[in-house]
C-alpha positions in Angstrom: -8.9 -67.3 -54.3 -10.2 -70.9 -53.4 -12.8 -69.2 -51.1 -13.9 -67.0 -54.0 -13.9 -70.2 -56.1 -16.3 -72.1 -53.4 -18.5 -69.1 -53.1 -19.0 -69.0 -57.2 -19.6 -72.7 -57.1 -22.1 -72.4 -54.4 -23.9 -69.4 -56.3 -23.9 -71.2 -59.4 -25.6 -74.3 -57.6 -28.1 -71.9 -56.2 -28.4 -70.3 -59.4 -29.1 -74.0 -61.1 -31.6 -74.9 -58.6 -33.7 -71.9 -58.8 -33.4 -71.5 -62.7 -34.9 -75.3 -63.3 -37.1 -75.3 -60.1 -35.5 -78.1 -58.7 -37.0 -79.0 -55.2 -35.7 -79.9 -52.0 -38.8 -82.6 -50.8 -41.0 -81.1 -53.5 -40.7 -77.8 -51.9 -39.5 -75.3 -54.3 -36.7 -72.9 -52.7 -38.1 -69.6 -51.7 -41.5 -71.0 -51.0 -41.0 -72.7 -47.8 -43.2 -72.8 -44.8 -42.6 -69.7 -42.6 -41.7 -67.5 -46.2 -43.7 -64.2 -45.9 -45.3 -62.9 -49.0 -47.5 -60.0 -49.1 -49.4 -59.2 -52.0 -52.3 -56.3 -52.0 -53.2 -54.6 -55.3 -50.2 -53.5 -57.1 -48.0 -54.1 -54.2 -46.0 -56.9 -53.2 -43.3 -58.0 -51.0 -41.5 -61.0 -50.1 -39.4 -62.1 -47.0 -38.1 -65.8 -47.7 -37.1 -66.1 -43.7 -37.1 -69.7 -43.8 -35.2 -70.3 -47.1 -32.6 -67.9 -45.8 -32.1 -70.0 -42.5 -31.7 -73.0 -44.4 -29.6 -71.8 -47.1 -27.4 -70.4 -44.1 -27.3 -73.6 -41.8 -26.1 -75.4 -45.2 -23.1 -72.6 -45.9 -22.0 -72.8 -42.2 -21.9 -76.5 -42.8 -19.8 -76.4 -46.0 -17.7 -73.5 -45.0 -16.7 -75.2 -41.8 -15.8 -78.5 -43.8 -13.8 -76.4 -45.8 -11.8 -74.5 -42.9 -11.3 -77.9 -41.6 -9.9 -79.4 -44.6 -7.4 -76.6 -45.4 -6.0 -76.5 -42.0 -4.9 -80.5 -42.2 
């Protein structure tokens, strides 16, 4: 249950960041250098590669801290 609450909290924080346009170093999430956006006519495709890597690193650090805290 704790793991689920942590995931819910993280999801809420990410939603608030995206909703209010908060930025990391004045670069909006989802528009970092390295994120791929293809727009042609009425077709658009978006691959947030760098944003995904950044969020993966942050979540890995947070989950490692939670696991270490719970194992004590």
